[in-house]
C-alpha positions in Angstrom: 0.0 0.0 0.0 1.2 3.5 -0.7 2.8 5.2 2.3 0.7 7.9 4.0 2.3 10.7 5.9 0.4 13.4 7.8 2.2 16.8 8.0 1.1 18.9 10.9 2.0 21.1 13.8 3.4 19.7 17.1 1.5 17.3 19.2 0.3 19.1 22.4 1.0 15.9 24.4 -2.6 15.6 25.7 -4.0 12.1 26.2 -7.3 13.0 24.5 -6.1 15.4 21.6 -3.5 14.6 18.9 -3.4 18.3 18.0 -4.6 21.7 19.0 -5.7 22.2 15.3 -9.3 21.0 14.8 -8.5 20.3 11.2 -5.6 18.0 12.1 -7.7 16.4 14.8 -10.5 15.8 12.2 -8.0 14.0 9.8 -6.4 11.9 12.6 -9.7 10.5 13.6 -10.9 9.9 10.0 -7.7 8.0 9.1 -8.0 5.9 12.2 -11.7 5.2 11.7 -10.9 4.0 8.2 -8.1 1.6 9.3 -5.4 3.5 7.6 -1.8 3.4 8.9 0.1 6.7 8.6 3.3 8.4 9.7 3.2 11.7 11.5 5.6 14.5 10.8 5.5 17.7 12.7 7.0 21.2 12.4 6.9 24.2 14.7 5.1 26.2 12.2 2.7 25.1 9.4 4.4 27.2 6.8 7.4 24.8 7.2 5.3 22.6 4.9 4.7 25.3 2.3 6.5 23.2 -0.4 3.5 20.8 -0.1 0.8 23.4 0.3 1.4 27.0 -1.0 -1.2 28.4 1.5 1.1 27.4 4.4 -1.7 25.6 6.2 -2.0 22.2 7.8 -3.0 19.4 7.6 -1.4 18.0 4.5 -1.5 14.3 3.7 1.3 12.9 1.6 0.1 9.9 -0.4 3.3 8.6 -1.7 4.8 11.6 -3.5 1.4 13.3 -4.0 0.4 16.0 -1.5 -3.2 16.5 -0.5 -3.8 19.8 1.3 -7.0 20.8 3.1 -8.9 18.5 5.5 -12.0 18.2 3.2 -9.8 17.1 0.3 -8.1 14.6 2.6 -11.4 13.1 3.6 -12.2 12.7 -0.1 -8.8 11.1 -0.6 -9.6 8.6 2.2 -12.7 7.7 0.3 -10.7 7.2 -2.9 -8.1 5.0 -1.1 -10.6 2.8 0.8 -13.2 2.6 -2.0 -15.9 3.1 0.7 -18.1 6.1 1.2 -17.0 8.5 3.9 -20.4 10.3 3.9 -23.1 7.7 4.1 -24.8 5.1 1.8 -27.6 7.2 0.3 -27.7 10.5 -1.6 -29.6 12.1 1.3 -27.0 10.9 3.9 -24.2 12.1 1.8 -25.8 15.5 1.3 -26.4 15.9 5.1 -23.0 14.6 6.0 -21.1 17.1 3.8 -23.5 19.9 4.9 -22.6 19.4 8.5 -18.9 19.0 7.6 -19.2 22.5 6.1 -21.0 23.9 9.1 -18.3 22.6 11.4 -15.4 23.9 9.3 -16.9 27.4 9.0 -19.4 28.3 11.7 -18.1 26.2 14.5 -14.5 27.0 13.7 -15.3 30.7 14.0 -16.4 30.2 17.6 -13.3 28.0 18.3 -11.0 30.7 17.0 -12.9 33.3 19.0 -12.6 31.2 22.1 -8.8 31.1 21.8 -7.9 34.4 20.4 -10.7 36.9 21.3 -11.9 35.6 24.7 -10.0 37.5 27.4 -10.6 34.7 29.9 -8.7 32.3 27.7 -6.0 34.3 26.0 -3.3 34.0 28.7 -3.5 30.2 28.5 -3.6 30.2 24.7 -0.7 32.6 24.5 1.4 30.4 26.8 0.5 27.2 24.9 1.1 28.6 21.4 4.1 30.9 22.0 6.1 29.4 24.8 9.1 28.5 22.6 9.5 32.0 21.3 12.4 34.1 22.7 11.2 36.4 25.4 11.7 39.6 23.5 9.9 38.3 20.4 7.1 36.8 22.7 6.5 40.3 24.1 5.6 41.7 20.7 4.5 39.0 18.1 1.6 37.3 19.9 -0.3 40.5 20.3 0.3 41.6 16.7 -1.0 38.2 15.5 -3.9 38.4 17.8 -4.9 41.8 16.4 -4.9 40.3 12.9 -7.0 37.4 14.1 -9.5 39.7 15.7 -9.9 41.6 12.5 -10.6 38.4 10.6 -13.2 37.4 13.2 -14.9 40.7 12.7 -14.8 40.2 8.9 -16.3 36.7 9.4 -19.1 38.3 11.4 -18.1 36.2 14.4 -16.9 39.1 16.6 -18.5 42.1 14.9 -21.0 42.7 17.7 -18.6 41.9 20.5 -18.2 39.1 23.1 -21.7 39.0 24.5 -23.3 38.6 21.1 -20.7 36.0 20.0 -21.2 33.8 23.0 -25.0 34.2 22.9 -24.9 32.8 19.3 -22.5 30.1 20.4 -24.9 28.9 23.1 -27.8 29.0 20.7 -25.9 26.9 18.2 -24.9 24.4 20.9 -28.6 24.1 21.9 -29.5 23.4 18.3 -26.8 20.8 17.9 -27.8 19.2 21.3 -31.4 18.8 20.1 -30.2 17.3 16.9 -27.5 15.0 18.4 -28.3 11.3 18.0 -29.0 9.3 21.1 -27.1 6.3 19.6 -24.9 5.8 16.6 -23.5 8.7 14.8 -24.7 12.0 13.1 -26.3 10.6 10.0 -26.6 6.9 10.8 -24.9 3.9 12.3 -21.5 4.5 10.6 -19.0 7.3 11.1 -19.0 9.9 8.3 -17.4 13.2 7.3 -20.0 14.9 9.5 -18.7 13.1 12.6 -15.0 13.8 11.9 -15.6 17.5 11.3 -18.0 18.1 14.1 -15.8 16.2 16.5 -12.7 18.1 15.3 -14.2 21.5 16.2 -16.2 20.6 19.3 -13.7 18.3 20.9 -11.1 21.1 20.4 -13.2 23.2 22.8 -12.8 20.5 25.5 -9.3 21.4 26.5 -7.8 23.4 29.3 -7.4 26.3 26.9 -11.1 27.1 26.8 -12.7 26.2 30.2 -15.9 28.2 29.8 -16.6 26.8 26.4 -15.8 23.3 27.7 -18.4 23.8 30.5 -21.0 24.9 27.9 -20.5 21.7 26.0 -20.6 19.6 29.2 -24.0 21.0 30.0 -25.5 19.7 26.7 -25.9 16.1 27.7 -26.9 14.6 24.3 -24.2 16.5 22.4 -21.5 15.7 25.0 -22.4 12.0 25.0 -22.3 11.9 21.2 -18.8 13.4 21.2 -17.7 10.8 23.7 -18.9 8.1 21.4 -17.0 9.5 18.5 -13.9 9.8 20.7 -14.1 6.2 21.9 -14.7 4.9 18.3 -11.7 6.8 16.8 -9.0 6.9 19.6 -6.1 4.5 20.0 -3.9 3.5 22.9 -0.6 5.3 23.8 0.6 7.0 20.6 4.0 6.7 19.1 5.9 9.9 19.2 5.6 11.8 15.9 8.7 12.2 13.8 10.0 15.7 13.6 10.2 17.7 10.4 11.8 21.1 9.9 12.4 22.8 13.2 11.0 26.2 12.5 11.6 28.6 15.4 8.5 30.2 16.9 5.1 29.4 18.1 2.6 26.6 17.6 0.4 28.8 15.4 -2.2 26.5 14.1 -2.8 27.7 10.5 -1.0 31.0 10.8 0.3 32.6 8.7 -1.8 31.1 5.9 -5.2 31.8 7.4 -5.1 32.9 11.1 -8.9 32.8 11.2 -8.9 29.0 10.9 -6.7 28.2 13.9 
């Protein structure tokens, strides 16, 4: 079988999360759920992999000598490799699966970015986690400049335009809607895991870390949604992970998808 290599940013060394990037997390779980063996290669910054993705974003999946950038394209490549549908068995299931995949990658991701970069309650922890390897002098300047750019992008995406209260009110409403829609058994569009599950899990499970405690509590209060995420986690996790191999050692922070698209961190 053709060798698969996942290019990504550093492993945060959490027992429940392979990556702080929701898009890398999404791909990890999709590869595992589909029984695919792959090698991990990490770099301090995603633009270290620019030779494989001109946008400077991760994840990138190398399939032999072919590079597949973008998490959605990677899910489609998994479907091609396995020959099995990654989005359900019927036209209606496929449509719903890809619809929720898009909702996760856009709407939910906006709230995740806001929780890490805009929420004053979380910024100190995020700053420490993302930028701890930077030299002190650089760390005193660069994170705040990057944060200002991310805030501008959140306003442009209409996530933060009306401020914190409006953002988190919309966030709670969306969680309530997802909680009412969450299946009591099985997965989002049926009995099998699909693209919808990998994408929803990637964004929502990324809110269940120590970086975003208030958002984690909001998820915990939605019993059906929280139980669904636990099912996906158990179905796609493995035991103790092998240490990922290191790629180029770019100095600086764990920046998610910066500088290619800081609004998708």
